[in-house]
Every structure is written in structure tokens, then in C-alpha cells.
N, C-alpha and C positions, 0 to 999 in steps of 0.2 A: 745168347740168353735173351729171352723176351723181357720187355720192361716190367711186366707184372711179375715174372719169375724173379727178376733181379730185386725188385722191391720186396718180394716175399723172402728172398734169401738174405738180402743185405740191409733191407730197410730203404727208406727214401732219403735223398740228400737235397740240399738247397744251396744255390749259388747266389750271393748278394754282392752286387757291385756298388759300393758307396759313391764312387765317382767314376764316371765313364772317362776313359783315357783314349784320346784320339789315336788312331792308327792300329796296326796289327799287334796283337799281344798273345802270349802263350799263357793259358790258364790251367791250373791243376786243381782238382776238387777231390776231397776225401769224403767217402760215404761210409758212415758208421753202420755196420751190418748187424751186430748182435750185442748182447749184454756182456760178452766176454772181451769186447774190445777189438775183435777182428774187423779189419777195415779193408776196403778196396779203394784203390786210387785210380781215377781216370783223368785224362788230360785232353785238351782240345785247343785249337787256335780260333780267336775271334778278332774281328776287325770292326772298330767303332767309327762311324762316319758322322761328323758334325756338319750339318748343312744349314743350321738355323742361325741367322745373324743376331747379335745382341741388340738391345734397345736402350735408349738413353733419353735424358731430359735435362733442361737447364734447372739449376737450383738457385742461382743468383744472376740477375740481369739488371742493367741500368733502368731508371725510370723512362717512361715514354710520354712526352718528350723529356730531354735531359740537357743540362748545361755543362756537362763534364766532358772534356775532350779526351780523358783517359779513363774510360769506363772499365768496370771489373765484371768478369763472368766466372761462374762455377757451373759444373755439370756432374752428373752421376749416371752410370750405365750398369746394366744387368745382363748377364748371359743367361737367357731363359732356361736352357737345358742343363746349366750347371757345369758344362764342360770346361769353361775357363773361369778361374777365380777372378773376382772383381779387381784385385790388385794387379792382375796380369793383362787386363784389357788396355789397349793403346788407342790414342786419339789423334785426329788431325783436324785442323781448322782453317778457315779462310775468311777474308773480309771483302765484302762488296764484289763477290764473284771472281776474286783473284786466284792465285795459285794456292793449292792445298799445301799446308805445312807438312814437315816430316812427322812421322808417327812418334808419339811420345806418351809416357805414362801420366803426364800432368793432367790434372782435372780442373785447372783454373788458368786465367790469363788476365792481364791488364793491357788493354790496347793503348797505343801511343798516338798523341797529337792528331786526333781526328779533326777534320774540317766541319764547318757548318753544313747541314743538309741531312738527307736520309741515308742511313747505312744499314747493311745486312751482314750479320755474323752467323757463320755456320760451323757446326762441329759434327764429326762422324766418328764412329767407334769400330774397332776391329778386334775379333777374338783370336785365339791361338790357331784356330783352323783356317784363318784367313777370311772369315765371313765379315763383310762390312755392312753395318746397319745404315738405315736411311739417316741422312743428316738432320739434326734439329736446327731450326732457323729462327733467328730473332731479328726483327726489323724495327728500327726506332729512329727518332729525329734528334739531331744534335743542334741546339740553338745556343750560341755563345754570346749573342748580342741582346741588350736590353731593349725595351720598347722605345719608340721615338715620341717625344713630347713637344708639342708646339703650344706656347702661351701667347695668345693675341691680346687679351685684356686680363689683368693690368699689363700695360706695356712697360718694359724695362726702362727705368730712368724717367718715366712720365710723372706728371704732377696731377693730383686730383684734389678737388675742393673738400675741405673739412666737412664731415657728416654728409657727404654726397652719397647717393645710392647708385652704384655702378656695378653692373653684373659682369662676372668673370666670363671669359671665353677661352677655353683651352681644349686640347684633344690629345689623346694618347693612342697609338696604334702599334701593333706588332705583326708584321707581315709573315714571319716565319712560323712560330709556334702558336701565335694567337695571344690576345690580351687576357690576363686573369683578373687583376684588380687595378683600379686607378682612382686616385682622390687628390684633392687639393687641401692646403691648410694655409692660414695666415696667422697673425699674431694672437688671435683669440679663438679661432675655430679650426676644427679638423674634420676630415671626412666630407669635404665639400665637393659637390658635383659641379660640372661646368654649367654656367648660367646663374649660379648663386652669387649674391653680392659679396664683395670682399671688404675688408675692414678699412674704414676711413674715419674712425672715431677719435683719433688723436693726431696732432700735427707731428710732422717729422718723417723719418725714413721707416719703411716697413718692408717685410719680406712676404712674398707669395710663392709657395712651393707646391709643385705637383710631383707625386710619387706614383710610379706604375710598375707592375710586376707581370711578366708573361708566364705562360703555362709551363715553361721550362725552368722557372725559378729565377730568371734574371730580373734585376730591379734597376730602374733608372730614376734619378731625382733631378728635377730642374727647378732652379730658384731664380726669381727676378726681384729687383728692388724698385720700389716706387716711393714717391713722396706725397704726403698729405699736407696741403698748404691752406693758409687763410685766404679769404677774399679780401684784398687790400683796396680800400676806397680812399683816394686823396681827400684831404680836408682843408686845403689851403685857400688861396685868394679867390678862386672862382666859386666858392660856396661849399661848405663842409659835406663830405660824403659823396661828392659827384664822381662819376666814373672817369677814370683816367683815360685820356684821349678824347673826352667829350667836354673839355673845359676845366676839369678838376686838376689841381696840382698839389704837390706835397708842401710847397713853400708859399709864404704870404706875399711874395712878389714873383711874377712870372713874365716871361717874354711871350707875347702873343704868337702862337704858332711855333714856338721853340726858337732858340737862338742859333740853330745850325750846329754843325760839328765843331767842337773845340778839342783838338787832340783826338782821342779815340772814342769820344762819346759826345752827346748833345749838351749844349749849354742850357741849363734850366732857368737861371735868373742872374741878374746883376745887382750887386749891393755896393754900398759905400762904407768904407772903414768907419766904424762907430755905430753902424746900424745893429739892431738886434734882429736876428733871423729866426722866424718861427716856422717850424716844420710840424705838420699835423696830418692825421689819417685815422680812419676807423678800420676795424677788423671784424669780419663776419664769417659765418659758415655758409655752406651751400644753400641753406634754407633762409638766409638773411638774418639769422640770430646774431646779435652783437657778442663779441668775445672780449670780456673785460680784464682777463687775467693773463694775457700774453706777456712775454718778456721781450722787449725790443730795445736795442742799443743804437747809438749813433757814434760813429768814429769820424773825427775830423782829420783829413789828410791834405797836406800841402803838396800840390802837383807842380813839378817843373816840366814844362812842355819841351819837346825836342823829338829827334828821330826815334828815341825810346823815352817814354815818360819815366820820371823819377818821382817816388812817393816818400813823403816824410810824415809819419803818424804823429799828430800833435795832442789829441785829447780823445777821451771816451766818456760818453754820458748815457744815462738810461732815460727812456721816455716815461712820462707820467700819464695816467689814465684819468680822464675827467668824466665821472658818471653822468653829470648833467648834459654835457654835449655828446657823450659817448665817443669822444675823440682821444687818441693818444697825441700828446703834444710835447714840444721841447723848444725853449728859447735859447738861442746861441748868440752870445755877445761877440762882436767882431773887434771891439776896442783892443788895440795893441797888436792886431794882426797886420802883416805886411800886405800891400796890394798884390794881387796875382790870382791864380786859379786854385780852387779848392774843391775837394770832393767830400760830400757827406755820404757816408756808407750807413744805410739803415740795415741792421741785422735782426731778423725775426727768429723766434725760437722754433719755427717750423723748418729752419735750415736754409731759408732763402735770404737774398740780399737785394737791396735797391741802391743804385748809385745816383746821387744828385750832384751835378757839377755846377758850380757857380763861379762868377767872376767878381772879385772884390777890387773896387777902384778907390783911388786916393780921394779923400773928402776935400771939400772946399775949405779954404782958410789958410 
């Protein structure tokens, strides 16, 4: 029977395949011919060939660059001709050009213990017909180390004069992922660039900190400690306020050119039991301004000389400030002290100390 004759006799039929099934299949089709329900059934064999590979893409990847040695990936694939359901697609992956993994239904992975440097991760997909899609590739940098910071000024443990203007000098570098941000801070300022002056406005210990972050998110912090000190000018026998080492001394008696080493330090002066010893000095900042409100103490220590010196603390006093002379001074009576070697320890509230060693001799009589 010709097609037109069949259509006239039985009507036309329609075959709809909602999902193509790979491989040979037997298909039967019923064609309704008339209003009385008379039908004709025909059958035939079809073979569906799937030759189109699925496609895929990453849905989750680590940042680039990254500071995580265990990055997480997710991906999603589609079989464009619909022959394989998404849940039936299988995947294989490899890292840095290594061996492909076994095929799996998993659509995510967490990599383990990556080293620093550039890495490449690939995933490919396969459908039920065995078609393998082109791999998707992600390349990124792993940086696990923070920037390197070098602080040249202020120098760790160094001393700087009160109210002096000293410019900082520091640098931060990151050779792997590159530097993102870097700044310094001290006791009063933040977000300081190299070359800006650091704080010297108060005596004592201070911190200077540089913080740097690289493009991978690693942060390094480096802190040094420096001391801000007074300028101390001896006010003793050679004339108040003279520079130490240029004739000025802290005591009202002195040995010209120094008395040489006595024990572990230099002998400053020789007194007789019964003398009153006067110690004096002035304090200024870097600009020469007098400092009238410092706290300075004097500790009297009896020294027993020997292979190892032995110290016995006898007394403690505070210095007085004289606004007229702009000197700090203290009178120390030696009446009742035994002849021998003594140290006067001057303690300044900037955290520094000065040792003055004297020899006390027996008086006449």
C-alpha cells in the first residue's frame, strides 16, 4: 500500500521518542485508522548512535593567587543531546599533568597538601556512550608564605634623643604572589609609609611595627623596640652643663682624665669620709630644651672588689630640680660610711642608668 493510500485508509501516525536510548532497539507503533477504533500496528528496528561528547565547567575554584594548600573544586556537566542523564555522567581528574584518576560520579574534590608554586587542575567528563569531553583546566598560584619585612630605622634596641626627628626606613617585599599592602605604626600613628618620622615624643621604650599582606592573603608583622632617652649633660666640677668627655663630670670632685679602671669600671673621684658628695646634671631634649620634670634616683651601693664583685645596696634617694640653675642635684653625706669602693647608680625614668664609682678614704685625725 502506498503512503498516501495508507494515510487515507488508516489515518496518519506519529512516533515521539522522549529520550534517545543508545544502541539497537525494537519499536512498535500503533496507527489509529478510523473512528471505530480499528488500528494497524507496525514495527521496525532503530539504532541510536551518540557521538557528541558532553561539556562541562567549573562552578567553584580557589582564588588566584591563594594561600590554601587544600583548595576545593566543584564542577557541572551537561550531555548536550540528552542521551545521558546528568546523574549518570562520570568524571576523571588530574593535578599538574599527572595520571588521570579513575572515573567517578563525584562532582567535587578537596586537594591535599599542595606545595608553593603554580598548579594546574584538570577535569574531564564521559557519557554512557563513552564520549569524553574536552577537559576544563584551572591554573592558579599557591603562596603559603607572608611578605619579608626589613626594618632598618628605627633599629631594634637603639636609643634616640627625646623629640628628635628621625625618619623611618623599612621595606616589605613578596617575591611569589606580590605585595598587596604594607604600612607601619608606632605608639601614636598608623598607616605610616617608609620615610616618615617615628615617635620620639616621650622617654622610655616604644614599639615600631610594620605589617604587610601579599596578594594571596598572607600577612607578616614585624615589631622592633627602641628607647627614647634624655640628653644628659654633666653639671659637676668642670662647670654645669658641660658635655661629658669634654671636661664635664657628674660629681663635684673628679680625677683629671679619669682614675683608670677600678674593678669592672672607671674610678670617677676620690673622697674622704665625712665629705658631702654633690652629684648634678641637666636633662634636655634633642632641640636643647630643658626637661624639668624627669624622675631620677640615686642608689648607693657598697662594692667589695675581687674576682667577682659583690654589691650591697645601702640607700636610695631622689634628685631635686633647681629651676634657677636648671640642674638636677643631690648631696650625699659620707659620715658613718666605711672607707672603700662605692657605686652611685643614677636611674633615669627613660629607662637608662649611669654608674659613678668613687673611692672613699679614711679621713685624717
